[in-house]
PDB file of N, CA, C, O and CB in Angstrom:
ATOM      1  N   MET A   1       7.202  11.321 -12.422  1.00  0.00           N
ATOM      2  CA  MET A   1       8.509  10.486 -11.734  1.00  0.00           C
ATOM      3  C   MET A   1       9.477  11.142 -13.070  1.00  0.00           C
ATOM      4  O   MET A   1       9.114  11.644 -14.134  1.00  0.00           O
ATOM      5  CB  MET A   1       8.340   8.249 -11.591  1.00  0.00           C
ATOM      6  N   THR A   2      10.881  10.889 -12.487  1.00  0.00           N
ATOM      7  CA  THR A   2      12.161  11.079 -13.377  1.00  0.00           C
ATOM      8  C   THR A   2      12.280   9.378 -14.063  1.00  0.00           C
ATOM      9  O   THR A   2      11.843   8.292 -13.682  1.00  0.00           O
ATOM     10  CB  THR A   2      13.783  11.656 -12.230  1.00  0.00           C
ATOM     11  N   ASP A   3      13.251   9.904 -15.462  1.00  0.00           N
ATOM     12  CA  ASP A   3      13.889   8.953 -15.841  1.00  0.00           C
ATOM     13  C   ASP A   3      14.278   7.814 -14.994  1.00  0.00           C
ATOM     14  O   ASP A   3      13.787   6.687 -14.939  1.00  0.00           O
ATOM     15  CB  ASP A   3      14.762   9.428 -16.305  1.00  0.00           C
ATOM     16  N   ALA A   4      15.705   8.574 -14.051  1.00  0.00           N
ATOM     17  CA  ALA A   4      16.031   8.144 -13.648  1.00  0.00           C
ATOM     18  C   ALA A   4      15.292   7.295 -12.153  1.00  0.00           C
ATOM     19  O   ALA A   4      15.618   6.134 -11.905  1.00  0.00           O
ATOM     20  CB  ALA A   4      16.791   8.817 -13.881  1.00  0.00           C
ATOM     21  N   GLN A   5      14.530   7.875 -11.473  1.00  0.00           N
ATOM     22  CA  GLN A   5      13.226   6.530 -10.779  1.00  0.00           C
ATOM     23  C   GLN A   5      12.654   5.634 -11.228  1.00  0.00           C
ATOM     24  O   GLN A   5      12.403   4.603 -10.604  1.00  0.00           O
ATOM     25  CB  GLN A   5      12.081   6.823 -10.376  1.00  0.00           C
ATOM     26  N   LEU A   6      12.316   5.880 -12.496  1.00  0.00           N
ATOM     27  CA  LEU A   6      11.530   4.966 -13.205  1.00  0.00           C
ATOM     28  C   LEU A   6      12.619   3.808 -13.901  1.00  0.00           C
ATOM     29  O   LEU A   6      12.167   2.749 -14.336  1.00  0.00           O
ATOM     30  CB  LEU A   6      10.603   5.841 -14.342  1.00  0.00           C
ATOM     31  N   ASP A   7      13.909   4.081 -13.952  1.00  0.00           N
ATOM     32  CA  ASP A   7      15.354   2.820 -14.366  1.00  0.00           C
ATOM     33  C   ASP A   7      14.930   1.956 -13.233  1.00  0.00           C
ATOM     34  O   ASP A   7      14.603   0.774 -13.340  1.00  0.00           O
ATOM     35  CB  ASP A   7      17.444   3.422 -14.175  1.00  0.00           C
ATOM     36  N   ALA A   8      14.994   3.167 -11.339  1.00  0.00           N
ATOM     37  CA  ALA A   8      15.569   2.475 -10.333  1.00  0.00           C
ATOM     38  C   ALA A   8      14.339   1.289 -10.343  1.00  0.00           C
ATOM     39  O   ALA A   8      14.578   0.143  -9.962  1.00  0.00           O
ATOM     40  CB  ALA A   8      15.861   3.441  -8.864  1.00  0.00           C
ATOM     41  N   ILE A   9      13.321   1.611 -10.709  1.00  0.00           N
ATOM     42  CA  ILE A   9      11.847   0.287 -10.157  1.00  0.00           C
ATOM     43  C   ILE A   9      12.267  -0.384 -11.470  1.00  0.00           C
ATOM     44  O   ILE A   9      13.232  -1.126 -11.285  1.00  0.00           O
ATOM     45  CB  ILE A   9       9.552   0.890 -10.034  1.00  0.00           C
ATOM     46  N   ILE A  10      11.880  -0.353 -12.617  1.00  0.00           N
ATOM     47  CA  ILE A  10      13.116  -1.345 -13.503  1.00  0.00           C
ATOM     48  C   ILE A  10      13.267  -2.176 -12.747  1.00  0.00           C
ATOM     49  O   ILE A  10      12.621  -3.188 -12.473  1.00  0.00           O
ATOM     50  CB  ILE A  10      14.602  -0.837 -13.904  1.00  0.00           C
ATOM     51  N   ASP A  11      14.935  -1.376 -12.060  1.00  0.00           N
ATOM     52  CA  ASP A  11      15.974  -1.905 -12.174  1.00  0.00           C
ATOM     53  C   ASP A  11      15.396  -3.165 -10.279  1.00  0.00           C
ATOM     54  O   ASP A  11      16.086  -3.934  -9.609  1.00  0.00           O
ATOM     55  CB  ASP A  11      17.544  -0.415 -12.322  1.00  0.00           C
ATOM     56  N   ALA A  12      14.473  -2.899 -10.193  1.00  0.00           N
ATOM     57  CA  ALA A  12      14.138  -3.876  -8.923  1.00  0.00           C
ATOM     58  C   ALA A  12      13.495  -4.377  -9.135  1.00  0.00           C
ATOM     59  O   ALA A  12      13.471  -5.331  -8.357  1.00  0.00           O
ATOM     60  CB  ALA A  12      13.804  -3.643  -7.817  1.00  0.00           C
ATOM     61  N   MET A  13      12.279  -4.454 -10.266  1.00  0.00           N
ATOM     62  CA  MET A  13      10.982  -4.784 -10.279  1.00  0.00           C
ATOM     63  C   MET A  13      11.303  -6.381 -11.373  1.00  0.00           C
ATOM     64  O   MET A  13      10.490  -7.276 -11.606  1.00  0.00           O
ATOM     65  CB  MET A  13       9.873  -3.279 -10.965  1.00  0.00           C
ATOM     66  N   LEU A  14      12.602  -6.284 -11.808  1.00  0.00           N
ATOM     67  CA  LEU A  14      12.752  -7.244 -12.832  1.00  0.00           C
ATOM     68  C   LEU A  14      13.502  -8.547 -12.139  1.00  0.00           C
ATOM     69  O   LEU A  14      12.994  -9.591 -12.546  1.00  0.00           O
ATOM     70  CB  LEU A  14      13.598  -6.577 -14.094  1.00  0.00           C
ATOM     71  N   PRO A  15      14.401  -8.721 -11.354  1.00  0.00           N
ATOM     72  CA  PRO A  15      14.984  -9.442 -10.806  1.00  0.00           C
ATOM     73  C   PRO A  15      13.652 -10.245  -9.759  1.00  0.00           C
ATOM     74  O   PRO A  15      13.432 -11.451  -9.648  1.00  0.00           O
ATOM     75  CB  PRO A  15      16.218  -8.635 -10.228  1.00  0.00           C
ATOM     76  N   ALA A  16      12.812  -8.900  -8.991  1.00  0.00           N
ATOM     77  CA  ALA A  16      11.941  -9.260  -8.158  1.00  0.00           C
ATOM     78  C   ALA A  16      11.214 -10.255  -8.585  1.00  0.00           C
ATOM     79  O   ALA A  16      10.964 -11.288  -7.965  1.00  0.00           O
ATOM     80  CB  ALA A  16      11.268  -8.357  -7.805  1.00  0.00           C
ATOM     81  N   LEU A  17      10.682  -9.809 -10.198  1.00  0.00           N
ATOM     82  CA  LEU A  17       9.485 -11.118 -10.984  1.00  0.00           C
ATOM     83  C   LEU A  17      10.311 -11.635 -11.622  1.00  0.00           C
ATOM     84  O   LEU A  17      10.040 -11.583 -12.822  1.00  0.00           O
ATOM     85  CB  LEU A  17       8.109 -10.759 -12.077  1.00  0.00           C
ATOM     86  N   GLY A  18      11.474 -12.264 -11.337  1.00  0.00           N
ATOM     87  CA  GLY A  18      12.476 -13.126 -12.576  1.00  0.00           C
ATOM     88  C   GLY A  18      12.052 -12.861 -13.733  1.00  0.00           C
ATOM     89  O   GLY A  18      11.686 -13.803 -14.437  1.00  0.00           O
ATOM     90  N   LEU A  19      11.992 -11.567 -14.214  1.00  0.00           N
ATOM     91  CA  LEU A  19      12.598 -11.471 -15.915  1.00  0.00           C
ATOM     92  C   LEU A  19      13.434 -10.663 -15.933  1.00  0.00           C
ATOM     93  O   LEU A  19      13.720  -9.910 -15.003  1.00  0.00           O
ATOM     94  CB  LEU A  19      11.691 -11.031 -17.109  1.00  0.00           C
ATOM     95  N   HIS A  20      14.080 -10.723 -17.297  1.00  0.00           N
ATOM     96  CA  HIS A  20      14.424 -10.108 -17.912  1.00  0.00           C
ATOM     97  C   HIS A  20      13.977  -9.801 -19.228  1.00  0.00           C
ATOM     98  O   HIS A  20      13.047 -10.230 -19.911  1.00  0.00           O
ATOM     99  CB  HIS A  20      15.223 -10.348 -17.772  1.00  0.00           C
ATOM    100  N   ALA A  21      15.107  -8.727 -19.468  1.00  0.00           N
ATOM    101  CA  ALA A  21      14.657  -7.670 -20.519  1.00  0.00           C
ATOM    102  C   ALA A  21      15.775  -6.876 -21.410  1.00  0.00           C
ATOM    103  O   ALA A  21      16.474  -5.990 -20.918  1.00  0.00           O
ATOM    104  CB  ALA A  21      13.858  -6.579 -19.737  1.00  0.00           C
ATOM    105  N   GLN A  22      15.865  -7.275 -22.722  1.00  0.00           N
ATOM    106  CA  GLN A  22      16.235  -6.805 -23.170  1.00  0.00           C
ATOM    107  C   GLN A  22      16.908  -5.167 -23.100  1.00  0.00           C
ATOM    108  O   GLN A  22      16.223  -4.489 -22.335  1.00  0.00           O
ATOM    109  CB  GLN A  22      15.633  -7.234 -23.631  1.00  0.00           C
ATOM    110  N   PRO A  23      17.855  -4.525 -23.593  1.00  0.00           N
ATOM    111  CA  PRO A  23      18.094  -3.681 -23.343  1.00  0.00           C
ATOM    112  C   PRO A  23      17.917  -2.462 -24.205  1.00  0.00           C
ATOM    113  O   PRO A  23      18.330  -1.309 -24.082  1.00  0.00           O
ATOM    114  CB  PRO A  23      18.925  -3.956 -22.992  1.00  0.00           C
ATOM    115  N   ALA A  24      17.168  -3.068 -25.126  1.00  0.00           N
ATOM    116  CA  ALA A  24      16.385  -2.395 -26.229  1.00  0.00           C
ATOM    117  C   ALA A  24      14.956  -2.390 -26.010  1.00  0.00           C
ATOM    118  O   ALA A  24      14.150  -2.045 -26.875  1.00  0.00           O
ATOM    119  CB  ALA A  24      16.624  -3.034 -27.532  1.00  0.00           C
ATOM    120  N   TRP A  25      14.633  -2.794 -24.790  1.00  0.00           N
ATOM    121  CA  TRP A  25      12.944  -2.550 -24.737  1.00  0.00           C
ATOM    122  C   TRP A  25      13.520  -1.517 -23.346  1.00  0.00           C
ATOM    123  O   TRP A  25      12.717  -1.782 -22.451  1.00  0.00           O
ATOM    124  CB  TRP A  25      11.507  -4.359 -24.360  1.00  0.00           C
ATOM    125  N   ARG A  26      14.054  -0.973 -23.056  1.00  0.00           N
ATOM    126  CA  ARG A  26      14.338   0.074 -21.499  1.00  0.00           C
ATOM    127  C   ARG A  26      13.540   1.023 -21.592  1.00  0.00           C
ATOM    128  O   ARG A  26      12.842   1.115 -20.583  1.00  0.00           O
ATOM    129  CB  ARG A  26      15.850   0.865 -21.207  1.00  0.00           C
ATOM    130  N   ASP A  27      13.197   2.252 -22.847  1.00  0.00           N
ATOM    131  CA  ASP A  27      12.414   3.073 -23.450  1.00  0.00           C
ATOM    132  C   ASP A  27      11.307   2.487 -23.268  1.00  0.00           C
ATOM    133  O   ASP A  27      10.431   3.029 -22.594  1.00  0.00           O
ATOM    134  CB  ASP A  27      12.686   3.383 -24.687  1.00  0.00           C
ATOM    135  N   ALA A  28      11.118   1.149 -23.889  1.00  0.00           N
ATOM    136  CA  ALA A  28       9.043   1.158 -23.782  1.00  0.00           C
ATOM    137  C   ALA A  28       8.460   0.965 -22.366  1.00  0.00           C
ATOM    138  O   ALA A  28       7.373   1.434 -22.029  1.00  0.00           O
ATOM    139  CB  ALA A  28       8.160  -0.407 -24.723  1.00  0.00           C
ATOM    140  N   ILE A  29       9.539  -0.009 -21.287  1.00  0.00           N
ATOM    141  CA  ILE A  29       9.415  -0.398 -20.278  1.00  0.00           C
ATOM    142  C   ILE A  29       9.007   0.849 -19.412  1.00  0.00           C
ATOM    143  O   ILE A  29       8.072   1.137 -18.665  1.00  0.00           O
ATOM    144  CB  ILE A  29      10.496  -1.116 -19.990  1.00  0.00           C
ATOM    145  N   ARG A  30      10.283   1.520 -19.919  1.00  0.00           N
ATOM    146  CA  ARG A  30      10.193   3.283 -19.157  1.00  0.00           C
ATOM    147  C   ARG A  30       8.656   3.900 -19.094  1.00  0.00           C
ATOM    148  O   ARG A  30       7.898   4.103 -18.145  1.00  0.00           O
ATOM    149  CB  ARG A  30      11.183   4.631 -20.307  1.00  0.00           C
ATOM    150  N   MET A  31       8.536   4.099 -20.452  1.00  0.00           N
ATOM    151  CA  MET A  31       7.238   4.985 -21.477  1.00  0.00           C
ATOM    152  C   MET A  31       6.107   4.279 -20.442  1.00  0.00           C
ATOM    153  O   MET A  31       5.477   4.955 -19.628  1.00  0.00           O
ATOM    154  CB  MET A  31       6.998   4.410 -23.737  1.00  0.00           C
ATOM    155  N   ASN A  32       5.901   2.459 -20.628  1.00  0.00           N
ATOM    156  CA  ASN A  32       4.446   2.342 -20.037  1.00  0.00           C
ATOM    157  C   ASN A  32       4.507   2.728 -18.535  1.00  0.00           C
ATOM    158  O   ASN A  32       3.834   3.555 -17.918  1.00  0.00           O
ATOM    159  CB  ASN A  32       3.822   0.772 -20.192  1.00  0.00           C
ATOM    160  N   LEU A  33       5.327   2.043 -18.187  1.00  0.00           N
ATOM    161  CA  LEU A  33       5.770   2.072 -16.575  1.00  0.00           C
ATOM    162  C   LEU A  33       4.862   4.227 -15.646  1.00  0.00           C
ATOM    163  O   LEU A  33       4.052   4.469 -14.752  1.00  0.00           O
ATOM    164  CB  LEU A  33       8.521   2.016 -16.733  1.00  0.00           C
ATOM    165  N   ALA A  34       5.711   5.123 -16.625  1.00  0.00           N
ATOM    166  CA  ALA A  34       5.242   6.109 -16.644  1.00  0.00           C
ATOM    167  C   ALA A  34       4.029   6.694 -16.962  1.00  0.00           C
ATOM    168  O   ALA A  34       3.696   7.762 -16.449  1.00  0.00           O
ATOM    169  CB  ALA A  34       5.807   6.426 -17.020  1.00  0.00           C
ATOM    170  N   VAL A  35       3.030   5.845 -18.104  1.00  0.00           N
ATOM    171  CA  VAL A  35       1.728   6.427 -18.439  1.00  0.00           C
ATOM    172  C   VAL A  35       1.185   5.576 -17.404  1.00  0.00           C
ATOM    173  O   VAL A  35       0.669   6.271 -16.529  1.00  0.00           O
ATOM    174  CB  VAL A  35       1.097   6.327 -20.019  1.00  0.00           C
ATOM    175  N   THR A  36       1.073   3.878 -17.080  1.00  0.00           N
ATOM    176  CA  THR A  36       0.870   3.311 -15.833  1.00  0.00           C
ATOM    177  C   THR A  36       0.518   4.614 -14.511  1.00  0.00           C
ATOM    178  O   THR A  36      -0.555   4.971 -14.024  1.00  0.00           O
ATOM    179  CB  THR A  36       2.329   2.383 -15.570  1.00  0.00           C
ATOM    180  N   TYR A  37       2.173   5.141 -14.203  1.00  0.00           N
ATOM    181  CA  TYR A  37       1.672   5.891 -12.555  1.00  0.00           C
ATOM    182  C   TYR A  37       0.845   7.270 -13.065  1.00  0.00           C
ATOM    183  O   TYR A  37       0.061   7.878 -12.336  1.00  0.00           O
ATOM    184  CB  TYR A  37       3.381   6.515 -11.302  1.00  0.00           C
ATOM    185  N   ARG A  38       1.071   7.540 -14.051  1.00  0.00           N
ATOM    186  CA  ARG A  38       0.114   8.622 -13.814  1.00  0.00           C
ATOM    187  C   ARG A  38      -1.727   8.420 -14.687  1.00  0.00           C
ATOM    188  O   ARG A  38      -2.508   9.309 -15.024  1.00  0.00           O
ATOM    189  CB  ARG A  38       1.088  10.087 -14.482  1.00  0.00           C
ATOM    190  N   LEU A  39      -1.845   7.103 -14.786  1.00  0.00           N
ATOM    191  CA  LEU A  39      -3.195   6.643 -15.182  1.00  0.00           C
ATOM    192  C   LEU A  39      -3.598   6.912 -13.590  1.00  0.00           C
ATOM    193  O   LEU A  39      -4.271   7.881 -13.238  1.00  0.00           O
ATOM    194  CB  LEU A  39      -3.380   4.890 -15.949  1.00  0.00           C
ATOM    195  N   GLY A  40      -3.106   5.953 -12.732  1.00  0.00           N
ATOM    196  CA  GLY A  40      -2.881   5.924 -11.171  1.00  0.00           C
ATOM    197  C   GLY A  40      -3.051   7.580 -10.916  1.00  0.00           C
ATOM    198  O   GLY A  40      -3.986   8.367 -10.769  1.00  0.00           O
ATOM    199  N   ALA A  41      -2.097   7.614 -10.940  1.00  0.00           N
ATOM    200  CA  ALA A  41      -2.600   9.340  -9.856  1.00  0.00           C
ATOM    201  C   ALA A  41      -3.466   9.699 -10.428  1.00  0.00           C
ATOM    202  O   ALA A  41      -4.072  10.069  -9.422  1.00  0.00           O
ATOM    203  CB  ALA A  41      -1.616  10.840  -9.696  1.00  0.00           C
ATOM    204  N   ALA A  42      -4.664  10.144 -11.852  1.00  0.00           N
ATOM    205  CA  ALA A  42      -5.622  10.284 -12.391  1.00  0.00           C
ATOM    206  C   ALA A  42      -6.722   9.612 -11.711  1.00  0.00           C
ATOM    207  O   ALA A  42      -7.777  10.245 -11.735  1.00  0.00           O
ATOM    208  CB  ALA A  42      -5.416  10.001 -13.530  1.00  0.00           C
ATOM    209  N   VAL A  43      -6.740   8.567 -11.150  1.00  0.00           N
ATOM    210  CA  VAL A  43      -7.512   7.334 -10.447  1.00  0.00           C
ATOM    211  C   VAL A  43      -7.527   7.894  -8.969  1.00  0.00           C
ATOM    212  O   VAL A  43      -8.619   8.173  -8.475  1.00  0.00           O
ATOM    213  CB  VAL A  43      -6.653   5.672 -10.583  1.00  0.00           C
ATOM    214  N   MET A  44      -6.415   8.065  -8.272  1.00  0.00           N
ATOM    215  CA  MET A  44      -6.263   8.520  -6.768  1.00  0.00           C
ATOM    216  C   MET A  44      -6.846  10.240  -6.716  1.00  0.00           C
ATOM    217  O   MET A  44      -6.837  11.111  -5.846  1.00  0.00           O
ATOM    218  CB  MET A  44      -4.369   8.364  -6.249  1.00  0.00           C
ATOM    219  N   ALA A  45      -7.123  10.196  -7.528  1.00  0.00           N
ATOM    220  CA  ALA A  45      -6.780  12.244  -7.145  1.00  0.00           C
ATOM    221  C   ALA A  45      -8.746  11.835  -7.612  1.00  0.00           C
ATOM    222  O   ALA A  45      -8.787  11.982  -8.834  1.00  0.00           O
ATOM    223  CB  ALA A  45      -5.056  13.973  -8.938  1.00  0.00           C
ATOM    224  N   PHE A  46      -9.411  11.646  -7.378  1.00  0.00           N
ATOM    225  CA  PHE A  46     -10.902  11.305  -8.011  1.00  0.00           C
ATOM    226  C   PHE A  46     -11.307  11.323  -7.020  1.00  0.00           C
ATOM    227  O   PHE A  46     -11.081  10.216  -6.531  1.00  0.00           O
ATOM    228  CB  PHE A  46     -11.339  10.090  -8.810  1.00  0.00           C
ATOM    229  N   PRO A  47     -12.282  12.495  -5.709  1.00  0.00           N
ATOM    230  CA  PRO A  47     -12.764  12.440  -5.149  1.00  0.00           C
ATOM    231  C   PRO A  47     -14.036  11.282  -4.527  1.00  0.00           C
ATOM    232  O   PRO A  47     -14.811  10.989  -5.437  1.00  0.00           O
ATOM    233  CB  PRO A  47     -12.709  13.275  -5.451  1.00  0.00           C
ATOM    234  N   LEU A  48     -14.356  10.638  -3.267  1.00  0.00           N
ATOM    235  CA  LEU A  48     -15.040   9.922  -3.724  1.00  0.00           C
ATOM    236  C   LEU A  48     -15.426  10.107  -1.945  1.00  0.00           C
ATOM    237  O   LEU A  48     -14.541  10.238  -1.100  1.00  0.00           O
ATOM    238  CB  LEU A  48     -14.527   8.604  -4.711  1.00  0.00           C
ATOM    239  N   LEU A  49     -16.767  10.087  -1.655  1.00  0.00           N
ATOM    240  CA  LEU A  49     -17.343  10.235  -0.485  1.00  0.00           C
ATOM    241  C   LEU A  49     -17.157   9.286   0.629  1.00  0.00           C
ATOM    242  O   LEU A  49     -17.006   8.095   0.357  1.00  0.00           O
ATOM    243  CB  LEU A  49     -18.513  10.332  -0.726  1.00  0.00           C
ATOM    244  N   ASP A  50     -17.153   9.615   1.640  1.00  0.00           N
ATOM    245  CA  ASP A  50     -16.903   8.531   2.865  1.00  0.00           C
ATOM    246  C   ASP A  50     -17.787   7.776   3.062  1.00  0.00           C
ATOM    247  O   ASP A  50     -17.460   6.874   3.832  1.00  0.00           O
ATOM    248  CB  ASP A  50     -16.697   8.983   4.124  1.00  0.00           C
ATOM    249  N   GLU A  51     -18.981   7.722   2.640  1.00  0.00           N
ATOM    250  CA  GLU A  51     -20.602   6.946   2.205  1.00  0.00           C
ATOM    251  C   GLU A  51     -20.388   5.666   1.093  1.00  0.00           C
ATOM    252  O   GLU A  51     -21.121   4.677   1.083  1.00  0.00           O
ATOM    253  CB  GLU A  51     -21.816   8.300   1.254  1.00  0.00           C
ATOM    254  N   ALA A  52     -18.926   5.933  -0.098  1.00  0.00           N
ATOM    255  CA  ALA A  52     -18.840   5.300  -0.999  1.00  0.00           C
ATOM    256  C   ALA A  52     -18.713   3.900  -0.392  1.00  0.00           C
ATOM    257  O   ALA A  52     -17.911   3.597   0.491  1.00  0.00           O
ATOM    258  CB  ALA A  52     -17.900   5.795  -1.815  1.00  0.00           C
ATOM    259  N   GLU A  53     -19.572   3.111  -0.951  1.00  0.00           N
ATOM    260  CA  GLU A  53     -19.565   1.701  -1.377  1.00  0.00           C
ATOM    261  C   GLU A  53     -19.087   0.968  -2.119  1.00  0.00           C
ATOM    262  O   GLU A  53     -19.874   1.204  -3.035  1.00  0.00           O
ATOM    263  CB  GLU A  53     -20.246   1.413  -1.609  1.00  0.00           C
ATOM    264  N   PRO A  54     -18.196  -0.023  -2.673  1.00  0.00           N
ATOM    265  CA  PRO A  54     -17.795  -0.885  -3.580  1.00  0.00           C
ATOM    266  C   PRO A  54     -18.704  -1.383  -4.066  1.00  0.00           C
ATOM    267  O   PRO A  54     -19.427  -1.833  -3.177  1.00  0.00           O
ATOM    268  CB  PRO A  54     -17.057  -1.698  -3.259  1.00  0.00           C
ATOM    269  N   ALA A  55     -19.397  -1.704  -5.784  1.00  0.00           N
ATOM    270  CA  ALA A  55     -19.983  -2.361  -6.259  1.00  0.00           C
ATOM    271  C   ALA A  55     -19.867  -3.836  -6.071  1.00  0.00           C
ATOM    272  O   ALA A  55     -18.859  -4.538  -6.147  1.00  0.00           O
ATOM    273  CB  ALA A  55     -19.900  -1.968  -7.180  1.00  0.00           C
ATOM    274  N   PRO A  56     -21.706  -4.322  -5.682  1.00  0.00           N
ATOM    275  CA  PRO A  56     -22.122  -5.542  -5.491  1.00  0.00           C
ATOM    276  C   PRO A  56     -21.329  -7.147  -6.116  1.00  0.00           C
ATOM    277  O   PRO A  56     -22.270  -7.914  -5.915  1.00  0.00           O
ATOM    278  CB  PRO A  56     -23.410  -5.304  -5.999  1.00  0.00           C
ATOM    279  N   VAL A  57     -20.755  -7.593  -6.423  1.00  0.00           N
ATOM    280  CA  VAL A  57     -20.330  -8.512  -6.467  1.00  0.00           C
ATOM    281  C   VAL A  57     -20.918 -10.176  -7.071  1.00  0.00           C
ATOM    282  O   VAL A  57     -20.545 -11.213  -6.522  1.00  0.00           O
ATOM    283  CB  VAL A  57     -20.052  -8.300  -5.438  1.00  0.00           C
ATOM    284  N   PHE A  58     -21.903 -10.160  -8.308  1.00  0.00           N
ATOM    285  CA  PHE A  58     -22.801 -10.852  -8.321  1.00  0.00           C
ATOM    286  C   PHE A  58     -21.747 -12.282  -9.006  1.00  0.00           C
ATOM    287  O   PHE A  58     -20.733 -12.180  -9.697  1.00  0.00           O
ATOM    288  CB  PHE A  58     -24.146 -10.106  -9.131  1.00  0.00           C
ATOM    289  N   GLN A  59     -22.411 -13.504  -8.529  1.00  0.00           N
ATOM    290  CA  GLN A  59     -21.782 -14.864  -9.555  1.00  0.00           C
ATOM    291  C   GLN A  59     -22.877 -15.505  -9.548  1.00  0.00           C
ATOM    292  O   GLN A  59     -23.916 -15.378  -8.901  1.00  0.00           O
ATOM    293  CB  GLN A  59     -20.444 -15.941  -9.038  1.00  0.00           C
ATOM    294  N   ALA A  60     -22.454 -16.379 -10.526  1.00  0.00           N
ATOM    295  CA  ALA A  60     -23.453 -17.453 -10.862  1.00  0.00           C
ATOM    296  C   ALA A  60     -23.584 -18.726 -10.899  1.00  0.00           C
ATOM    297  O   ALA A  60     -24.649 -19.226 -11.261  1.00  0.00           O
ATOM    298  CB  ALA A  60     -23.724 -17.379 -11.691  1.00  0.00           C
TER     299      ALA A  60
END
């Protein structure tokens, strides 16, 4: 994603989440968001068979 696209996401999400970010934090927020998108793309690119089932959840 481009910096402009990431900035648009930041501009939309901060008010939606009721958050305020100082201008000095913007580069760090953009970098974290870019890494998150890259990690998500790596997860989504992993092929799964149609027969794949989620792991069971064990509760005590």
